[in-house]
C-alpha positions in Angstrom: -0.1 -0.1 -0.4 1.0 3.4 -0.5 -0.6 5.9 1.7 -0.4 9.8 0.5 -2.1 12.6 1.8 -4.4 10.7 4.2 -5.3 8.4 1.5 -4.1 4.8 0.9 -3.7 3.7 -3.2 -2.7 0.4 -3.9 0.1 0.4 -6.3 2.0 2.8 -7.6 0.2 3.8 -11.2 -3.0 4.2 -8.6 -1.5 6.6 -6.5 -0.4 8.7 -10.1 -4.1 8.9 -11.2 -5.4 9.8 -7.9 -3.4 13.0 -8.1 -4.2 13.4 -11.9 -6.9 11.2 -12.8 -10.0 12.7 -14.2 -11.2 15.1 -16.9 -9.6 17.8 -15.8 -6.9 18.2 -14.0 -4.5 16.9 -16.4 -5.5 19.6 -18.5 -5.2 22.4 -15.5 -1.5 20.8 -15.3 -1.1 21.1 -19.1 -2.2 24.7 -19.5 -0.1 25.6 -16.3 3.5 24.2 -17.4 5.2 26.7 -19.7 3.4 29.6 -17.3 0.8 31.4 -14.5 -2.9 31.8 -14.6 -5.6 33.3 -13.6 -9.3 31.7 -12.6 -10.3 33.4 -16.2 -7.4 32.9 -18.5 -7.8 28.7 -17.1 -11.7 29.1 -18.1 -11.0 30.7 -20.8 -8.3 27.5 -22.0 -11.1 25.2 -21.1 -14.4 27.0 -21.8 -16.8 23.0 -21.5 -15.8 22.7 -18.0 -18.2 24.6 -15.5 -17.1 27.0 -12.7 -17.6 24.8 -9.5 -15.9 21.7 -11.2 -12.6 23.9 -12.3 -13.4 24.9 -8.7 -13.1 22.0 -6.9 -9.9 20.4 -9.7 -8.1 23.6 -8.4 -8.3 22.9 -4.8 -7.8 19.7 -5.1 -5.0 19.9 -6.7 -3.5 22.8 -4.6 -4.3 19.9 -0.9 -2.1 17.1 -3.2 0.6 19.9 -3.0 0.7 20.0 -7.3 -0.2 23.7 -7.5 -0.3 26.9 -5.5 -2.3 29.7 -5.3 -1.7 32.9 -4.9 -3.9 35.9 -3.9 -3.0 39.9 -4.1 -5.4 41.9 -2.0 -3.9 45.0 -1.8 -5.9 46.4 -4.3 -9.8 46.0 -5.8 -10.5 43.0 -7.6 -9.3 40.4 -6.3 -7.0 39.3 -8.3 -5.7 34.9 -7.9 -3.1 33.2 -9.9 -1.6 29.9 -9.8 1.1 27.5 -10.9 2.6 24.6 -10.6 5.1 23.9 -7.7 8.2 22.2 -8.0 6.7 18.7 -6.8 3.7 19.5 -9.4 6.6 20.2 -11.8 8.4 17.1 -11.6 5.0 15.9 -13.6 5.7 18.0 -16.1 7.1 14.8 -18.9 3.9 12.6 -17.5 1.4 15.6 -18.9 3.5 16.1 -22.0 3.3 12.3 -22.8 -0.1 12.2 -22.8 -0.3 15.0 -24.6 1.5 13.5 -27.4 -0.6 10.6 -27.1 -3.4 12.3 -28.0 -1.7 13.8 -31.3 -0.7 10.6 -32.2 -4.1 8.5 -31.4 -6.0 12.0 -33.6 -3.0 11.6 -36.8 -3.7 7.7 -36.8 -7.3 7.0 -36.0 -9.4 10.0 -35.8 -9.3 13.8 -36.9 -8.8 17.6 -35.1 -11.7 19.9 -36.0 -10.6 23.1 -34.7 -13.9 24.9 -33.4 -13.9 28.5 -32.8 
């Protein structure tokens, strides 16, 4: 058994999927690979995610130590930025491999539709 953040996992692969699995976590990590983004910038990158889901996924990623949330309160309006932690940056090769495989899958078996 592997224990992380108060949760137990039967193997190391399930631990990894517990941290980055699901529809949106890896997408969030993908968009934070190269730059810090504000909440609304993330929303624009993922137009089909609901606000509630994005907020919950960001909170979970923060609790797991993969992203950090910085709040600027010096002047209104409130500004919140998200970025990868050093620990989260160790996932960049994994996330990039997932993205590369997605490109390969589309080239081999699917089609790319660019929608506005």
